[in-house]
MARZA-577850 format. One line per 4 residues: number of its first residue (from 1); their letters; for each residue y, x, z of N, C-alpha, C, CB. Coordinates in steps of 0.1 Angstrom, whole numbers, plus 5000, padded with zeros to 4 digits. Glycine has a CB too. Layout:
! MARZA-577850
NUM> a> Y,X,Z,Y,X,Z,Y,X,Z,Y,X,Z ~ ...
END
This chain:
! MARZA-577850
1> mstq> 2913,8336,3050,2911,8344,3065,2910,8357,3061,2897,8340,3074 ~ 2917,8365,3070,2918,8379,3068,2909,8387,3077,2932,8384,3070 ~ 2901,8398,3074,2894,8406,3081,2899,8421,3084,2883,8407,3074 ~ 2900,8425,3098,2903,8438,3099,2894,8448,3098,2907,8439,3108
5> fitr> 2895,8456,3084,2884,8467,3086,2893,8481,3088,2873,8468,3070 ~ 2886,8493,3094,2889,8506,3093,2890,8513,3083,2884,8512,3099 ~ 2898,8520,3074,2899,8527,3060,2893,8540,3063,2915,8528,3054 ~ 2886,8546,3053,2886,8561,3052,2899,8567,3055,2881,8565,3039
9> arlr> 2909,8562,3049,2922,8570,3049,2926,8568,3064,2935,8564,3039 ~ 2924,8558,3075,2929,8557,3084,2919,8568,3093,2930,8543,3088 ~ 2907,8567,3091,2899,8576,3097,2904,8592,3093,2884,8573,3092 ~ 2908,8594,3081,2913,8607,3079,2925,8614,3086,2916,8606,3066
13> ddlh> 2934,8601,3089,2945,8606,3096,2941,8606,3109,2957,8598,3095 ~ 2932,8599,3113,2926,8602,3129,2922,8616,3132,2911,8594,3131 ~ 2914,8618,3121,2905,8635,3124,2917,8645,3121,2889,8639,3109 ~ 2928,8641,3115,2938,8650,3113,2946,8653,3128,2948,8644,3101
17> amgl> 2944,8640,3133,2955,8639,3146,2946,8647,3160,2959,8618,3150 ~ 2932,8644,3155,2922,8651,3166,2923,8668,3164,2904,8647,3163 ~ 2926,8673,3157,2928,8685,3152,2921,8693,3139,2928,8691,3162 ~ 2914,8684,3132,2905,8689,3120,2917,8694,3109,2894,8675,3114
21> ragd> 2916,8705,3102,2923,8711,3092,2917,8713,3081,2925,8722,3096 ~ 2922,8717,3070,2918,8719,3056,2912,8732,3059,2929,8719,3045 ~ 2899,8736,3053,2892,8746,3054,2881,8747,3066,2900,8756,3053 ~ 2883,8738,3079,2874,8738,3087,2862,8737,3083,2876,8731,3095
25> lvmv> 2853,8742,3090,2835,8743,3093,2836,8730,3103,2827,8761,3103 ~ 2830,8720,3101,2830,8711,3114,2813,8705,3113,2844,8698,3113 ~ 2810,8705,3126,2797,8700,3133,2798,8685,3138,2793,8710,3146 ~ 2795,8675,3130,2797,8660,3135,2786,8654,3142,2799,8650,3124
29> haam> 2787,8646,3153,2778,8638,3157,2784,8623,3158,2773,8643,3170 ~ 2780,8612,3156,2787,8602,3157,2780,8589,3161,2792,8602,3146 ~ 2784,8580,3167,2776,8568,3170,2783,8558,3162,2776,8564,3186 ~ 2778,8554,3152,2787,8545,3140,2788,8532,3148,2778,8541,3121
33> skvg> 2784,8529,3158,2783,8515,3162,2798,8515,3171,2768,8511,3171 ~ 2802,8526,3174,2815,8525,3182,2826,8529,3174,2814,8533,3195 ~ 2825,8533,3161,2837,8533,3155,2845,8524,3146,2836,8542,3149 ~ 2838,8511,3150,2845,8500,3147,2837,8493,3130,2863,8506,3147
37> rllh> 2846,8482,3125,2841,8479,3113,2847,8486,3102,2842,8467,3110 ~ 2838,8494,3093,2843,8502,3086,2843,8498,3071,2837,8512,3090 ~ 2854,8499,3062,2853,8498,3049,2845,8507,3042,2865,8498,3043 ~ 2832,8502,3039,2823,8511,3031,2813,8518,3040,2832,8523,3024
41> gpda> 2815,8513,3055,2805,8519,3063,2805,8532,3066,2794,8516,3058 ~ 2793,8539,3072,2793,8551,3076,2797,8561,3063,2781,8553,3083 ~ 2799,8557,3050,2803,8564,3037,2816,8569,3041,2802,8556,3024 ~ 2823,8559,3047,2838,8562,3050,2844,8570,3058,2845,8553,3053
45> lvga> 2834,8572,3070,2835,8585,3077,2829,8600,3072,2830,8582,3089 ~ 2821,8599,3062,2816,8611,3056,2827,8614,3048,2802,8609,3048 ~ 2832,8605,3038,2844,8608,3031,2856,8611,3039,2847,8597,3023 ~ 2860,8606,3049,2871,8609,3057,2871,8623,3062,2872,8600,3067
49> lrda> 2858,8627,3066,2856,8642,3072,2859,8653,3057,2838,8644,3080 ~ 2852,8647,3049,2853,8660,3034,2870,8657,3030,2840,8655,3016 ~ 2877,8646,3034,2893,8645,3029,2899,8656,3041,2902,8626,3031 ~ 2894,8654,3053,2903,8660,3063,2903,8678,3061,2897,8655,3079
53> vgpd> 2889,8682,3057,2886,8694,3058,2890,8700,3043,2870,8695,3062 ~ 2891,8689,3036,2896,8695,3021,2882,8704,3012,2911,8707,3025 ~ 2888,8705,3001,2874,8712,2993,2867,8728,2997,2880,8715,2976 ~ 2880,8735,3006,2874,8747,3011,2866,8746,3025,2886,8757,3013
57> gtvm> 2868,8734,3029,2863,8731,3043,2846,8727,3039,2873,8716,3053 ~ 2837,8725,3051,2824,8722,3052,2821,8712,3065,2816,8735,3052 ~ 2813,8698,3060,2809,8693,3071,2793,8695,3070,2814,8679,3073 ~ 2790,8692,3085,2776,8697,3089,2770,8688,3099,2776,8710,3095
61> ayvd> 2760,8684,3097,2754,8675,3109,2737,8678,3111,2757,8658,3105 ~ 2736,8674,3124,2720,8680,3129,2712,8665,3123,2717,8684,3152 ~ 2701,8670,3115,2693,8658,3111,2678,8660,3117,2693,8656,3096 ~ 2673,8672,3117,2661,8672,3125,2652,8667,3114,2661,8665,3139
65> wdga> 2642,8659,3120,2634,8655,3108,2623,8642,3115,2627,8670,3101 ~ 2622,8631,3107,2614,8621,3112,2600,8620,3110,2618,8611,3108 ~ 2594,8636,3116,2581,8633,3115,2572,8624,3124,2576,8644,3115 ~ 2575,8623,3137,2571,8614,3145,2554,8612,3147,2578,8604,3141
69> ydel> 2550,8624,3148,2534,8625,3150,2530,8635,3164,2527,8633,3135 ~ 2542,8635,3173,2539,8645,3184,2530,8639,3190,2550,8648,3194 ~ 2528,8627,3195,2516,8620,3201,2502,8626,3201,2515,8608,3195 ~ 2499,8630,3186,2488,8632,3184,2483,8648,3186,2486,8626,3170
73> vdae> 2494,8657,3187,2492,8669,3191,2483,8671,3204,2503,8676,3192 ~ 2474,8683,3202,2468,8685,3216,2474,8698,3226,2452,8688,3212 ~ 2468,8702,3237,2475,8708,3248,2482,8721,3238,2464,8713,3262 ~ 2475,8726,3228,2479,8738,3224,2489,8737,3210,2466,8745,3221
77> grvp> 2492,8725,3208,2502,8721,3198,2495,8718,3186,2513,8731,3196 ~ 2483,8717,3184,2475,8715,3171,2472,8701,3166,2462,8721,3173 ~ 2474,8698,3157,2468,8685,3151,2453,8685,3149,2475,8682,3136 ~ 2449,8672,3156,2432,8674,3153,2428,8668,3138,2421,8664,3165
81> pawr> 2418,8674,3135,2413,8674,3120,2412,8662,3113,2400,8678,3119 ~ 2409,8653,3122,2410,8638,3117,2422,8633,3114,2406,8628,3126 ~ 2432,8641,3116,2445,8631,3114,2455,8641,3104,2454,8626,3132 ~ 2449,8653,3102,2459,8662,3096,2461,8658,3079,2452,8679,3097
85> dhvp> 2453,8651,3073,2456,8645,3060,2462,8633,3060,2447,8644,3053 ~ 2469,8629,3071,2475,8619,3073,2491,8619,3076,2469,8614,3082 ~ 2494,8631,3081,2506,8635,3087,2514,8640,3071,2503,8650,3102 ~ 2524,8631,3070,2533,8637,3053,2537,8650,3059,2550,8627,3044
89> pfdp> 2540,8659,3053,2547,8672,3055,2561,8675,3050,2539,8682,3048 ~ 2566,8684,3061,2582,8682,3059,2584,8688,3046,2591,8690,3071 ~ 2595,8682,3038,2601,8687,3028,2618,8685,3028,2594,8681,3017 ~ 2622,8698,3028,2639,8697,3031,2646,8689,3023,2646,8709,3029
93> atsr> 2639,8687,3009,2649,8674,3000,2646,8661,3001,2648,8675,2983 ~ 2636,8657,3008,2633,8642,3010,2630,8638,3023,2622,8638,3002 ~ 2624,8646,3031,2620,8640,3046,2634,8635,3053,2612,8653,3057 ~ 2628,8621,3057,2642,8615,3063,2646,8623,3079,2641,8596,3067
97> aire> 2659,8622,3082,2665,8625,3094,2658,8618,3104,2679,8622,3093 ~ 2659,8622,3116,2652,8615,3127,2660,8603,3133,2648,8624,3138 ~ 2654,8593,3134,2663,8580,3138,2673,8581,3151,2653,8568,3140 ~ 2663,8590,3159,2674,8590,3173,2686,8595,3171,2669,8599,3184
101> ngvl> 2690,8604,3160,2702,8609,3158,2711,8599,3152,2700,8621,3149 ~ 2710,8586,3150,2720,8577,3142,2719,8576,3129,2733,8582,3144 ~ 2729,8565,3121,2722,8566,3108,2734,8578,3102,2720,8550,3099 ~ 2743,8584,3109,2755,8593,3103,2745,8604,3098,2768,8599,3115
105> aefv> 2735,8610,3104,2726,8621,3098,2722,8619,3085,2713,8621,3105 ~ 2715,8608,3082,2709,8603,3070,2720,8603,3060,2702,8589,3071 ~ 2731,8594,3061,2739,8594,3053,2745,8607,3049,2747,8586,3057 ~ 2751,8617,3059,2752,8631,3056,2741,8638,3044,2751,8638,3070
109> rttp> 2728,8635,3052,2717,8642,3041,2715,8639,3028,2703,8640,3046 ~ 2718,8625,3028,2717,8619,3012,2729,8617,3004,2710,8606,3012 ~ 2742,8625,3009,2757,8622,3004,2749,8636,2991,2776,8627,3018 ~ 2756,8631,2977,2752,8640,2967,2758,8652,2969,2755,8636,2954
113> galr> 2751,8665,2965,2757,8678,2969,2752,8683,2983,2772,8677,2969 ~ 2748,8675,2991,2743,8682,3003,2733,8688,3003,2742,8676,3013 ~ 2731,8700,3012,2720,8708,3013,2715,8709,3028,2724,8721,3007 ~ 2701,8711,3029,2695,8707,3041,2685,8722,3044,2685,8690,3038
117> sgnp> 2688,8725,3054,2681,8739,3060,2667,8735,3062,2688,8746,3077 ~ 2657,8745,3062,2642,8746,3060,2635,8744,3074,2638,8761,3053 ~ 2641,8743,3087,2634,8741,3100,2634,8729,3101,2638,8748,3112 ~ 2624,8725,3103,2620,8710,3103,2627,8706,3117,2602,8707,3103
121> gasv> 2624,8708,3129,2628,8702,3139,2645,8705,3144,2617,8706,3150 ~ 2649,8717,3137,2663,8721,3139,2672,8720,3128,2664,8735,3143 ~ 2664,8711,3117,2673,8712,3106,2686,8705,3105,2666,8708,3095 ~ 2694,8710,3097,2708,8703,3096,2711,8702,3082,2721,8712,3104
125> aaig> 2722,8694,3077,2727,8689,3067,2740,8693,3063,2726,8678,3067 ~ 2744,8698,3054,2758,8705,3051,2766,8700,3038,2756,8721,3049 ~ 2775,8698,3036,2785,8693,3021,2796,8704,3021,2794,8674,3022 ~ 2797,8709,3014,2811,8716,3011,2812,8729,3007,2818,8717,3022
129> araa> 2823,8738,3009,2821,8753,3005,2813,8762,3011,2831,8759,3005 ~ 2809,8761,3021,2799,8769,3031,2785,8765,3034,2805,8771,3044 ~ 2780,8752,3027,2770,8744,3028,2756,8754,3026,2771,8731,3017 ~ 2760,8763,3015,2746,8768,3011,2745,8781,3020,2746,8771,2993
133> wlta> 2754,8788,3025,2754,8797,3034,2749,8792,3046,2765,8803,3035 ~ 2751,8782,3052,2751,8775,3064,2734,8771,3065,2762,8760,3063 ~ 2728,8767,3052,2715,8760,3054,2704,8771,3049,2713,8745,3045 ~ 2711,8783,3043,2699,8791,3039,2693,8801,3052,2703,8801,3025
137> dhpl> 2681,8806,3047,2675,8812,3055,2671,8808,3070,2682,8820,3054 ~ 2670,8796,3072,2670,8790,3087,2656,8794,3090,2673,8774,3089 ~ 2655,8804,3105,2644,8808,3108,2634,8795,3115,2648,8819,3118 ~ 2621,8800,3110,2610,8787,3115,2608,8792,3127,2594,8784,3108
141> dygy> 2608,8798,3135,2605,8801,3150,2620,8803,3155,2595,8816,3153 ~ 2623,8795,3168,2634,8798,3175,2646,8794,3163,2634,8816,3182 ~ 2646,8782,3158,2658,8777,3151,2669,8772,3154,2656,8771,3145 ~ 2672,8775,3168,2685,8776,3174,2693,8787,3176,2684,8771,3184
145> gegs> 2685,8798,3174,2688,8813,3178,2694,8819,3168,2677,8822,3181 ~ 2692,8833,3166,2702,8837,3157,2695,8835,3144,2707,8852,3159 ~ 2707,8838,3135,2704,8837,3121,2705,8820,3115,2688,8844,3119 ~ 2702,8812,3127,2704,8797,3123,2716,8790,3120,2699,8790,3133
149> pfak> 2717,8779,3117,2730,8772,3112,2739,8773,3124,2728,8756,3106 ~ 2732,8771,3133,2744,8772,3148,2748,8782,3150,2741,8769,3162 ~ 2741,8793,3148,2748,8807,3150,2758,8809,3141,2739,8819,3150 ~ 2754,8803,3128,2765,8808,3117,2778,8798,3120,2759,8806,3099
153> lvea> 2776,8785,3127,2787,8778,3130,2794,8785,3139,2785,8765,3136 ~ 2792,8793,3152,2798,8798,3159,2806,8810,3153,2791,8800,3168 ~ 2798,8819,3145,2803,8830,3138,2812,8830,3129,2794,8836,3134 ~ 2814,8817,3120,2824,8812,3114,2837,8804,3119,2818,8806,3106
157> ggkv> 2837,8806,3133,2850,8798,3137,2848,8784,3139,2861,8799,3127 ~ 2836,8777,3140,2836,8764,3133,2840,8754,3145,2822,8759,3126 ~ 2840,8744,3145,2842,8734,3154,2831,8725,3157,2852,8726,3150 ~ 2831,8714,3164,2821,8704,3167,2831,8692,3173,2810,8711,3179
161> lmvg> 2825,8680,3168,2834,8668,3167,2823,8658,3172,2840,8664,3150 ~ 2827,8649,3181,2819,8639,3187,2826,8626,3186,2816,8643,3202 ~ 2819,8617,3179,2826,8603,3175,2818,8595,3182,2827,8599,3159 ~ 2826,8590,3194,2815,8580,3201,2802,8583,3204,2812,8570,3194
165> apld> 2797,8594,3202,2785,8600,3206,2787,8606,3219,2780,8609,3196 ~ 2774,8602,3230,2770,8606,3243,2773,8623,3244,2755,8602,3244 ~ 2783,8626,3250,2785,8639,3255,2769,8647,3256,2793,8638,3270 ~ 2759,8642,3260,2748,8650,3260,2741,8654,3248,2740,8643,3268
169> tltl> 2745,8648,3237,2738,8651,3225,2746,8660,3217,2734,8638,3217 ~ 2754,8671,3224,2760,8682,3214,2752,8692,3214,2773,8687,3218 ~ 2745,8693,3200,2733,8702,3196,2736,8714,3198,2729,8700,3183 ~ 2750,8719,3195,2749,8733,3197,2747,8740,3209,2760,8738,3193
173> lhha> 2748,8732,3219,2743,8737,3232,2729,8742,3237,2745,8727,3238 ~ 2719,8739,3223,2707,8743,3224,2709,8757,3220,2698,8736,3215 ~ 2718,8761,3212,2721,8777,3207,2726,8781,3220,2732,8781,3193 ~ 2734,8775,3229,2736,8783,3243,2722,8785,3250,2746,8774,3253
177> ehla> 2717,8774,3252,2704,8775,3261,2695,8789,3253,2694,8757,3259 ~ 2693,8790,3240,2688,8802,3234,2693,8815,3240,2692,8802,3220 ~ 2706,8818,3240,2712,8828,3242,2712,8834,3259,2724,8824,3237 ~ 2714,8824,3266,2714,8823,3281,2703,8833,3287,2712,8806,3286
181> ripg> 2707,8844,3294,2696,8852,3297,2694,8846,3311,2698,8869,3297 ~ 2681,8837,3313,2679,8831,3325,2663,8832,3325,2685,8817,3325 ~ 2659,8828,3337,2642,8832,3339,2636,8816,3334,2636,8837,3359 ~ 2623,8814,3333,2615,8805,3330,2621,8794,3320,2612,8799,3341
185> krvr> 2625,8799,3309,2626,8789,3297,2613,8783,3295,2631,8797,3285 ~ 2614,8773,3289,2602,8765,3283,2599,8768,3270,2604,8751,3284 ~ 2588,8768,3266,2584,8772,3254,2576,8761,3247,2577,8783,3254 ~ 2579,8758,3236,2571,8747,3230,2564,8753,3216,2582,8732,3228
189> riev> 2552,8751,3215,2545,8754,3204,2539,8742,3195,2535,8762,3209 ~ 2543,8736,3181,2538,8729,3177,2530,8732,3161,2547,8719,3179 ~ 2521,8724,3160,2518,8728,3142,2524,8722,3135,2505,8726,3135 ~ 2532,8725,3123,2539,8717,3115,2533,8719,3101,2553,8720,3117
193> pfav> 2530,8707,3092,2531,8708,3078,2539,8708,3070,2528,8704,3073 ~ 2542,8719,3060,2552,8721,3051,2549,8716,3035,2555,8735,3052 ~ 2555,8711,3027,2555,8708,3014,2556,8721,3007,2566,8697,3010 ~ 2547,8729,3001,2551,8740,2993,2544,8740,2981,2550,8753,3000
197> egev> 2554,8737,2969,2548,8738,2954,2536,8728,2956,2543,8754,2949 ~ 2538,8716,2958,2530,8707,2956,2517,8707,2967,2527,8709,2941 ~ 2513,8715,2976,2506,8719,2983,2510,8717,3000,2505,8732,2977 ~ 2502,8714,3008,2507,8714,3021,2500,8725,3030,2505,8699,3027
201> hwrm> 2509,8732,3034,2509,8745,3046,2510,8743,3058,2518,8754,3046 ~ 2501,8746,3068,2502,8739,3081,2508,8758,3085,2483,8731,3089 ~ 2519,8756,3096,2520,8769,3105,2523,8763,3117,2531,8779,3102 ~ 2520,8769,3126,2525,8768,3141,2540,8771,3142,2516,8777,3150
205> veef> 2549,8762,3149,2562,8768,3151,2566,8769,3164,2571,8761,3143 ~ 2573,8782,3168,2577,8783,3186,2589,8781,3185,2574,8797,3195 ~ 2594,8773,3198,2610,8769,3200,2607,8771,3215,2617,8751,3195 ~ 2622,8772,3220,2626,8769,3233,2622,8754,3233,2642,8772,3238
209> dtsd> 2616,8747,3243,2619,8732,3245,2632,8727,3243,2615,8727,3257 ~ 2633,8718,3236,2644,8712,3235,2644,8695,3235,2651,8718,3224 ~ 2632,8691,3241,2629,8676,3244,2633,8677,3258,2613,8670,3241 ~ 2634,8687,3269,2635,8686,3280,2646,8696,3283,2624,8687,3287
213> pvvg> 2652,8699,3297,2661,8709,3300,2654,8721,3299,2668,8708,3312 ~ 2659,8731,3296,2651,8745,3290,2644,8749,3302,2660,8758,3284 ~ 2649,8748,3315,2645,8751,3327,2643,8742,3338,2652,8758,3330 ~ 2636,8743,3346,2635,8733,3357,2649,8731,3365,2623,8737,3367
217> glae> 2649,8723,3373,2661,8722,3380,2675,8716,3374,2663,8734,3385 ~ 2675,8712,3362,2686,8706,3354,2684,8692,3352,2688,8712,3342 ~ 2694,8684,3352,2695,8670,3350,2691,8667,3334,2710,8665,3354 ~ 2687,8658,3330,2682,8653,3317,2694,8654,3308,2676,8639,3317
221> dyfa> 2705,8650,3315,2719,8650,3308,2729,8661,3309,2725,8639,3312 ~ 2723,8672,3312,2733,8682,3317,2741,8686,3309,2727,8692,3322 ~ 2738,8686,3293,2747,8690,3284,2761,8683,3285,2741,8689,3271 ~ 2762,8671,3290,2772,8663,3292,2782,8667,3303,2767,8650,3295
225> rivr> 2774,8676,3315,2783,8679,3324,2790,8692,3321,2777,8678,3337 ~ 2783,8701,3311,2789,8713,3304,2801,8707,3296,2778,8721,3293 ~ 2800,8697,3290,2812,8694,3280,2822,8688,3293,2808,8680,3264 ~ 2820,8681,3302,2831,8675,3308,2837,8687,3315,2828,8663,3318
229> nfld> 2830,8698,3319,2835,8710,3325,2844,8714,3316,2824,8720,3328 ~ 2840,8717,3308,2849,8722,3296,2862,8717,3293,2842,8721,3285 ~ 2863,8703,3293,2872,8696,3291,2882,8697,3301,2868,8686,3289 ~ 2874,8693,3314,2884,8695,3325,2890,8707,3328,2879,8691,3336
233> ggqg> 2889,8718,3321,2891,8730,3323,2905,8735,3311,2876,8737,3320 ~ 2910,8722,3306,2919,8722,3294,2914,8728,3283,2931,8729,3297 ~ 2901,8730,3279,2899,8735,3263,2894,8721,3255,2885,8749,3261 ~ 2896,8719,3244,2890,8709,3235,2902,8698,3236,2873,8702,3241
237> avga> 2901,8690,3225,2908,8681,3224,2903,8664,3228,2913,8684,3212 ~ 2909,8656,3230,2901,8640,3232,2911,8632,3227,2897,8634,3250 ~ 2905,8622,3220,2914,8615,3213,2904,8600,3207,2921,8627,3199 ~ 2907,8594,3193,2901,8586,3190,2899,8586,3177,2905,8579,3195
241> vgaa> 2888,8581,3173,2884,8585,3154,2881,8569,3152,2865,8600,3149 ~ 2889,8559,3148,2887,8545,3145,2888,8541,3158,2875,8541,3137 ~ 2878,8533,3163,2879,8528,3176,2870,8535,3185,2876,8515,3177 ~ 2865,8546,3182,2857,8554,3191,2863,8566,3200,2846,8560,3182
245> eavl> 2860,8565,3210,2865,8577,3216,2861,8593,3210,2858,8576,3230 ~ 2865,8602,3210,2860,8613,3200,2865,8628,3209,2869,8609,3182 ~ 2857,8637,3207,2860,8651,3215,2859,8662,3203,2848,8653,3229 ~ 2868,8667,3202,2870,8682,3193,2868,8692,3198,2882,8685,3188
249> vdaa> 2859,8703,3198,2857,8713,3205,2856,8727,3197,2847,8710,3212 ~ 2857,8737,3202,2861,8749,3192,2843,8754,3197,2880,8764,3196 ~ 2837,8757,3185,2824,8760,3184,2820,8774,3195,2821,8762,3167 ~ 2825,8784,3191,2823,8796,3200,2826,8795,3213,2831,8806,3196
253> sica> 2836,8788,3216,2842,8785,3227,2833,8776,3235,2854,8778,3224 ~ 2827,8767,3232,2820,8756,3238,2804,8765,3242,2819,8741,3225 ~ 2800,8772,3233,2790,8779,3233,2790,8791,3246,2788,8784,3219 ~ 2798,8795,3243,2802,8805,3254,2801,8803,3269,2815,8806,3252
257> fgve> 2808,8792,3272,2810,8783,3281,2796,8780,3285,2817,8772,3278 ~ 2788,8775,3277,2776,8770,3281,2765,8781,3285,2771,8761,3269 ~ 2768,8792,3280,2757,8803,3282,2763,8808,3295,2756,8815,3269 ~ 2777,8809,3299,2781,8814,3312,2775,8803,3324,2798,8816,3312
261> wlqs> 2777,8788,3321,2774,8777,3329,2762,8780,3332,2776,8763,3325 ~ 2750,8783,3325,2738,8786,3327,2733,8797,3335,2734,8788,3318 ~ 2741,8806,3333,2737,8821,3337,2740,8822,3350,2745,8833,3329 ~ 2753,8814,3353,2760,8814,3366,2751,8807,3376,2776,8807,3366
265> rfa> 2744,8797,3371,2733,8791,3380,2717,8795,3380,2733,8779,3378 ~ 2713,8803,3372,2698,8808,3371,2696,8823,3368,2692,8801,3360 ~ 2705,8830,3366,2706,8843,3363,2701,8850,3376,2720,8847,3358
END
């Protein structure tokens, strides 16, 4: 009985056909259930991405943090004293990627040689030539803004790849939200425990709210509308990686488009 598998080599060829090249810096989002039956599972896609960009390239994934204590915080974003000793602190080296991001984020994070940035909610993991630069000095406040891995992705001429992932999960557009000069942005403050040299240090972290649209009057999935408008304008590439529909866009272009899209409606 023969079984049809999709191989790492097939995925690499698909990525090249999409437009990934040696030396590229690419941020990837993937819904692994859409990619097909992979020989060696999600590691096949991680390996194919590394093959496609080569030793001078870099693969990056948004991992966030599986802290899962949001329901405990009060109106000011603080954790009640009775719960503080029970919330595990954020440790970039060991804290899991948030489960809502799918399995690929955790596979990238735990790939040997991967590095992870130090902002818990906005953290990314990266593998390759520019991983150290991407993940270093991630601001704890406004972690999608200046100096963040997202800003560096744009600065470096990187790309964003969506492999079967819903278009409204294109996380780089949170950087566009940060940059857009529009009134009424929602701000969220939450107390976070950090693991520091064997101790737990609590710190209030401030960020534009990424759990809801950054201002009122936007649909929950408005990122998808921005991406579709961008693609309809003839920018980006659409194809397939394995069995999944895929989209590849230039990071700087989609970010600038997102900023203009927001400002044209709210500025």
